[in-house]
N, C-alpha and C positions, 0 to 999 in steps of 0.2 A: 413382322408380327406386331411390334410396338406401334408402327404407323397405322396398321389396321385397327388396333385397339383405340388409338388416339382419334382416328377419324370416326369410329363408331361412337365414342363418347361425345365427340363434337356434334355429330349428327343428332344424337339423342338430345343434347342440351339445346341445340338450335331449333329442332322440331318442336320440343316442349314449349319453348318461348313463342314460337309461331302459333301454336295451339292456344296458349294462354293469352296471347295478345289479340287473338281473333284473326290473325293473318291467314290461318287455316280454319275456316268457320266450321261450327258444328254441322254435321250432316253432309259435308263435302267429301268428294272422292278425289284421290290423287295417286297417279301412277308412280312407281319407284323411279322411273326415268325422269319424270318431271321434277320430283323432289331432289334427285341427285344433281340435276342441272341447276336448281335453285341454290343448292349448297356448294356447288363447285367441286363435286367429288364423284366417285364411282358408285354403282348401285349396291355393292357389297356392304359398306358401312350403313347405308340407308336401310337395307334389309335387316341388318342386325339391330339398328335403332328401332325399327318397326316392331320387332319382337319384344323389346324392352317396353315400348309404349303400350303394346297390347297387354302386357303383364300388369301395367299400371292402370289399366282400364280406360285409357285415353283414345285408343283406336281399335277398329275392327279390321282384320285382314281378309280381303275378298279376292278369290281366284280371278285372275285376268283383269281385275279392276283396281288392284292396289290397296291403298289404305282408305278407309272411311273414318272421318273424325267423329267420335261418339258425341251425341248431344249432351248438353248440360242438363242435369236432372234437377227439376224443381224440388223434388223431395230431398235430394242431397243438399241443395242450397238452404232449404228450410232448416235442416239438421245442423249444418255448419253455422248458420247465422244464430241459431239458438245458443250455441257454444260461444261464438264470438261476442254476442251481446253481453253475456255474463262476464266473460274474461276482460273485455275492453272496458266495461263499466267499472269493474274492480280496479283496473289500472288507472282510470280517471280519478277515482276516489283516492287511491294511494298517491297519485301525483299531487293532488290537492293537499294531502296530509304532509307531504314533503316540504311544503312552504318554499317552493322554488322562487328565485328572483326573476324579474322580468327578463334579465339577460339569459338566464337558464332556459327561458321559454321562447327564445328568439326563433328557433327552428320551427316551433309550432306556429308562431305568429306569421312567419314568412310563408308557410304553407297556406294559411288562411288568406293572406294577401294575394298569393298567386291564384288561389281558387276564385277570388273576387274578380281579379283581372281577367282570368280565362273566361268567366261567364260574360263579362262586359264585351269580350271579343268573340263571343259565341264559339269558343274553341273547347269543345268537350273533351278532346284527348288531353289537352293541357290541364283541364280541370281534373280529369281522372288521375293524372300523374300527381298533381298537388294533393288531391284527396288521399291517395295512397301514402304520400309522405306524411300527411297529418296523422293518419292512423298508426303508421310505423313509429312515429315519434311519441305519440300518446302512450303506446305500449312500452316503449323504452323508458319513458319518464315514470312509469309505474314501478320500476325498479325490481321486478320479479323475473329472474332469468328463466325459470321454468315456465311461467306464464308466456313469456315471449317466445319460447321454443314451441309451445303448443300452437300459438296463434300463427307462427310462421309456416307450420305444416299446412294450414288451411288457406293461406293467403293466395297461393296460385289459383286455386279453384274459384275464389272470390273474384280475382282479376279476370278470369276466363268468363264468368257469368256476367260481369260488368261490361266486358268488351262486347258480348253478345247483345246486350240490351242498351248500350250507351246511347244510341241514336233513336231509340223508340221510347225512352223514358221521359217523364216530364222534366223540364229544366230544373236543375237542382238548387234553386235559390234557398229553399227551406233548409237544405243540408248545410249550406254556408252559414246561415243564421244559427243553426244548432252548434256548429263548430266554434263560432265566436262565443256563444254562451258557455260552452264547456271550457274554453280557454279562460274566460273571465272568472269562472268559478274556481278553476285551478289557481289562477293568479291571486285570487282573494282568499285562498286556503279554505274553501268550502267543499268538503268531500261529498256531502249528501247531495248538494245541487249538481256537482260535476257528475256523480254517479247517475242520478235520476235523469238528467237531460240526455246524457249519452245513451242510457238504456232505452229511452223513448225514441231517440234518433235511430238506433240500430234496429229496433222493432219495426219502425216505419220503413226503413230500407229493406228489411227482410220481406215484409208484406208486399211492397211494391215490386221487388225483384221476382219473387215467386209468382206473383200474378202475371207478370210479363212473360216469364218462362213458360207458364202453363198456357197462356194465350197464343204465343208465337212459336211454340216448340215445333221442330221439323220432323214430325212423325212420318214414318213411311218413306223417307228419302232413300 
């Protein structure tokens, strides 16, 4: 019984990660046998995981056709980004107010450097990874545990939407410039500039992402 529960939990965790990373794309169909083979386990824990993922709104169960990965909703992303924009911008302002040293901001600086290098190499997956690290660290530097908790709840859905649009979006050079400007404002202890630049950055990201999702959504699959 313990092994069954453990396998079910592992199947749920790994399938969620595959959905959020884009390895299981929105609108795609997958048989239980196929997923069980991918995960190296029997169909029973995969079936149990599928029920959990259905309850979370991530998949649809279709007779004789297995799981269908639900599309990323443009409306959901617009709603999520509206919240993220306000919360992350507040975190940026609080980080600037904290008067961190350059050493304290090293993780933020490293993420920016990695984003720059990734674009130079045309490695969008590496850029997305570094971008995620930048936003995680920005929220952490804001110093508000409750804010961090709320943002973490929405982070997986943002990752999923970004994975869906990563290779059809414009090259994110402006995003890198925005991150550098936010970093500079935090380093200089300028909360208004940090807030305003990040707020505009997130609004632009929201509009671009929602537009792409609306244009390329896989309706009717």
